C-alpha positions in Angstrom: 23.9 87.0 24.2 23.2 86.7 27.9 20.8 88.6 30.1 22.3 90.2 33.1 19.0 90.9 34.8 15.6 89.5 34.4 13.5 92.6 35.0 11.9 92.1 31.6 10.5 88.7 32.7 7.4 90.4 34.2 4.8 92.1 32.1 6.1 95.5 31.1 3.9 98.6 30.6 4.4 98.1 26.8 2.9 94.6 26.9 -0.9 94.7 27.1 -3.1 92.2 29.0 -5.1 91.3 25.9 -4.5 91.3 22.2 -6.1 91.3 18.8 -6.4 87.9 17.2 -8.1 86.1 14.4 -10.0 83.2 16.0 -12.4 80.4 15.0 -14.9 78.3 16.9 -16.1 76.3 13.9 -14.5 75.4 10.5 -17.6 74.2 8.7 -17.5 75.4 5.1 -13.8 76.3 5.4 -11.7 78.2 8.0 -11.7 81.3 5.8 -15.5 81.6 6.3 -15.2 81.2 10.1 -12.3 83.2 11.4 -13.2 86.6 12.9 -11.1 89.3 14.4 -11.5 90.1 18.1 -9.7 92.7 20.2 -9.8 91.2 23.6 -8.1 87.8 23.2 -6.0 86.7 26.2 -2.2 86.7 25.8 -0.7 83.2 25.8 0.8 82.0 29.1 4.6 82.4 29.2 6.5 79.4 30.6 9.9 80.0 32.2 11.7 78.4 29.2 9.9 80.3 26.5 9.7 83.8 25.0 6.7 86.0 24.2 6.9 87.5 20.7 5.1 90.5 19.3 4.3 89.2 15.8 5.1 91.4 12.8 4.6 88.8 10.0 3.1 85.3 9.8 3.2 83.0 6.8 0.6 80.4 6.0 0.9 76.7 5.4 -1.8 74.2 4.2 -1.7 72.6 7.7 -3.0 75.9 9.1 -6.4 75.0 7.7 -6.2 71.3 7.3 -5.6 70.6 11.0 -8.5 72.8 12.3 -10.8 71.3 9.7 -10.2 67.8 11.0 -13.1 68.5 13.3 -13.7 66.7 16.7 -10.3 65.0 16.9 -8.5 68.3 16.7 -10.9 70.0 19.1 -9.8 67.5 21.7 -6.3 68.8 21.3 -7.0 72.4 20.6 -10.1 73.8 22.3 -11.8 76.7 20.7 -11.9 79.6 20.3 -8.4 79.3 18.8 -6.1 81.2 16.5 -4.6 79.4 13.5 -1.0 79.8 12.3 2.4 78.4 13.0 5.0 80.5 11.4 6.0 84.0 12.7 8.6 86.7 12.8 8.7 89.6 15.2 10.3 91.1 18.3 10.7 89.6 21.7 8.4 91.2 24.2 9.2 89.2 27.3 11.5 86.2 28.2 10.8 83.4 30.7 12.8 83.2 33.9 15.2 80.5 32.6 15.9 82.1 29.2 19.3 83.7 28.8 19.9 83.4 25.1 17.5 86.2 24.0 16.2 89.4 25.5 13.4 91.8 25.0 13.8 93.7 21.7 15.6 91.0 19.8 14.3 90.2 16.3 13.3 86.5 16.0 11.5 84.1 13.8 10.3 80.6 14.0 7.5 78.0 14.2 5.1 77.0 16.9 3.2 73.7 16.7 -0.6 73.9 16.2 -2.0 75.5 19.4 -4.8 77.6 20.8 -2.7 80.7 20.5 -1.4 80.6 16.8 0.5 83.2 14.9 -2.6 85.0 13.7 -2.7 86.5 17.2 -0.7 89.6 17.9 1.6 87.7 20.3 2.8 84.1 20.3 4.7 82.1 22.9 7.6 80.2 21.4 10.1 77.8 22.9 13.8 78.1 22.1 13.9 75.0 19.9 11.3 76.6 17.6 12.9 80.0 17.1 16.1 81.8 16.2 17.5 85.3 15.9 17.0 87.0 12.6 20.5 87.5 11.1 21.7 90.7 9.5 20.5 91.2 6.0 17.4 89.2 6.4 14.0 91.0 6.6 11.3 90.1 9.1 9.0 89.5 6.1 11.3 86.9 4.6 12.2 85.3 8.0 8.5 84.6 8.6 8.6 82.1 5.7 11.2 79.8 7.2 9.5 78.1 10.1 7.5 75.3 8.5 8.2 75.3 4.7 12.0 75.8 4.8 12.5 73.7 8.0 10.5 70.8 6.4 12.5 71.0 3.2 15.7 71.0 5.2 14.7 68.0 7.3 13.7 66.0 4.1 16.9 66.7 2.3 19.9 67.4 4.5 20.0 64.0 6.4 19.6 62.0 3.1 22.0 63.4 0.6 25.7 64.0 -0.1 27.3 66.5 -2.5 26.8 65.3 -6.1 23.6 63.3 -5.4 20.6 63.7 -7.6 17.3 64.9 -6.0 13.8 65.0 -7.4 11.5 67.6 -5.9 7.9 66.9 -6.8 6.1 70.2 -6.7 8.9 72.7 -7.0 6.9 76.0 -7.1 5.1 75.9 -3.8 6.3 77.0 -0.4 8.2 73.9 0.5 9.3 73.1 -3.0 10.9 76.5 -3.6 12.9 76.1 -0.5 13.6 72.5 -1.3 15.2 73.3 -4.6 17.5 75.9 -3.1 18.4 73.8 0.0 19.4 70.8 -2.2 21.6 73.1 -4.3 23.2 74.6 -1.2 24.1 71.1 -0.2 25.7 70.5 -3.6 23.0 68.3 -5.3 21.7 68.1 -8.8 18.0 68.9 -8.7 15.1 67.9 -11.0 11.8 69.6 -10.1 8.2 69.2 -11.3 5.9 72.1 -11.8 3.4 73.5 -14.4 5.0 75.0 -17.5 4.2 78.5 -16.3 6.3 78.0 -13.2 9.3 76.4 -15.0 11.3 79.6 -15.2 10.8 80.2 -11.4 12.1 76.7 -10.6 15.1 77.2 -12.9 15.9 80.6 -11.4 16.1 78.9 -8.0 18.7 76.4 -9.3 16.7 73.5 -10.7 18.9 71.7 -13.3 16.0 70.0 -14.9 12.2 70.7 -14.9 9.4 68.3 -15.7 6.1 70.0 -16.7 3.4 67.8 -15.1 0.7 69.4 -17.3 2.4 68.2 -20.5 4.3 65.1 -19.4 3.8 61.9 -17.4 6.1 62.6 -14.5 6.6 58.9 -13.5 7.5 57.9 -17.1 9.9 60.8 -17.6 11.8 59.8 -14.4 11.7 56.1 -15.2 13.4 56.8 -18.5 16.4 58.3 -16.7 17.2 55.0 -14.9 18.1 54.5 -11.2 20.0 57.8 -10.8 18.2 59.6 -8.0 19.2 59.4 -4.3 16.2 61.2 -3.0 12.6 62.0 -3.9 10.8 64.7 -1.9 7.0 64.5 -2.7 5.3 67.8 -1.8 2.0 67.1 -3.5 1.1 63.4 -3.3 0.5 62.9 -7.1 0.8 61.1 -9.4 -0.4 58.2 -7.3 2.0 55.8 -8.9 5.1 57.9 -8.1 6.4 55.8 -5.2 5.8 52.5 -7.1 7.5 54.0 -10.2 10.5 55.0 -8.0 11.7 51.4 -8.1 12.9 52.4 -11.6 14.5 55.8 -10.9 15.7 55.8 -7.3 19.0 54.1 -6.5 18.7 50.9 -4.5 19.8 52.8 -1.4 17.7 55.9 -2.2 14.8 57.2 -0.2 11.3 58.5 -1.0 10.1 61.2 1.5 6.5 62.4 1.3 5.2 65.5 3.0 2.3 66.6 0.8 -1.2 65.2 0.1 -4.8 65.8 0.8 -6.4 64.8 4.1 -8.9 62.4 2.4 -9.6 58.8 3.1 -8.4 57.9 -0.4 -5.1 59.7 0.2 -4.6 58.2 3.6 -5.2 54.8 2.2 -2.5 55.5 -0.5 -0.1 56.7 2.1 -0.6 53.7 4.2 -0.1 51.4 1.3 3.2 53.1 0.5 4.5 52.7 4.0 3.2 49.2 4.8 2.5 47.1 1.7 5.2 44.9 0.1 5.9 45.5 -3.6 4.0 42.4 -4.7 0.8 43.9 -3.1 1.2 47.3 -4.7 3.9 48.9 -2.5 7.2 50.2 -3.7 10.6 48.6 -3.0 12.4 51.8 -2.1 12.6 53.1 1.5 9.7 55.4 2.2 9.1 58.0 4.9 6.2 60.3 5.7 8.0 63.2 7.4 6.5 65.2 10.2 8.3 68.4 10.8 10.0 68.9 14.2 11.2 72.2 15.5 15.0 72.3 15.6 16.9 75.4 16.6 20.0 74.4 14.6 18.0 73.8 11.5 16.4 77.2 11.7 19.8 78.9 12.3 21.3 77.1 9.3 18.6 78.1 6.9 18.7 81.7 8.1 22.5 81.7 7.7 22.1 80.6 4.0 19.5 83.4 3.6 22.0 86.0 5.0 24.6 84.6 2.6 22.3 84.8 -0.4 22.2 81.1 -1.0 18.5 80.7 -0.1 15.7 83.2 -0.5 12.1 83.4 0.4 9.7 83.3 -2.6 6.6 85.3 -1.6 3.5 85.1 -3.8 1.6 87.8 -2.0 1.6 89.8 1.3 -1.8 90.4 2.8 -2.7 93.0 5.4 -3.8 91.7 8.8 -7.4 92.6 8.3 -7.4 90.5 5.1 -6.5 87.2 6.7 -9.6 85.4 5.3 -8.5 86.3 1.8 -5.1 84.9 2.4 -6.6 81.6 3.4 -8.8 81.7 0.3 -5.7 82.0 -1.9 -3.8 79.4 0.0 -6.6 76.9 -0.5 -6.3 77.2 -4.3 -3.0 75.5 -4.2 -1.7 77.8 -6.9 0.5 80.2 -4.9 4.1 80.5 -6.0 6.1 80.2 -2.8 4.7 81.6 0.4 1.6 83.6 1.4 2.4 86.2 4.1 0.2 88.2 6.5 1.5 91.5 7.8 0.6 92.3 11.3 -0.5 95.8 12.3 2.7 96.1 14.3 
């Protein structure tokens, strides 16, 4: 849809000069112990090729606390005080001078990269590659879950499979895993997922053809027993540590191992480096390996939202927190036990 005039490019009476926002200046002891709510945060600057969005919902991702807790290296990129959060849904409040695809009042969703003005502020500034219109039949609450988790799953899976391929999703009950199972099925794949026994029914309900209970079975050994039948492994958790090496036995020779999950510890970083750099005789695996870093792609967001509007993909939400309870949402996120996504509802 095109804009016939740009009168809404300037601040309208409905758009305040300041906003409420959850901010942190330190993350010592955990971000959930340090974020505090202020009422006079400045609105983010609106470039001419971006939109200003009034946030209605935001959903959390592990990176929302992992990146800020990196300490000084991250402070050099994101000065404090800063608001965490990448994923959002809401309504366009203003558009930049060169934007003609959206207008004030449109319902949108998306993802912004880690920034000083994250989605736990009442307004975010989003570029068009990182947002899309919310289609009919999709709620703002569900749309808020797409930005990072669903887009990551899509970028892991879609470029690497064809209909009929077998995919293993390691960690099927988390935010990215629940989307990964559904996206692989939407692309016509056979899906095996790992999860705890208590989450097996959830994974099956999303389309998983087979489920491996990591609390009762050795995941690597179960997969090795199947032979070289898988085209793709998506590792959302980073364990077991021998999974990539074991993939020599269950990934097809042209198959691929894509990792997105894992703790930000020296031991984990060392393991990741060994998978990417070491030859097999020094402990690395033989199969192609990639550590995927999510990139905002408008077409990907549109495709996922289309599947949601068609009922092929749905958002699995563990819990919705009120805006004032954001620290509790981070506490739950940090447990690593959420089924699907954790969402924070704005006061909008």
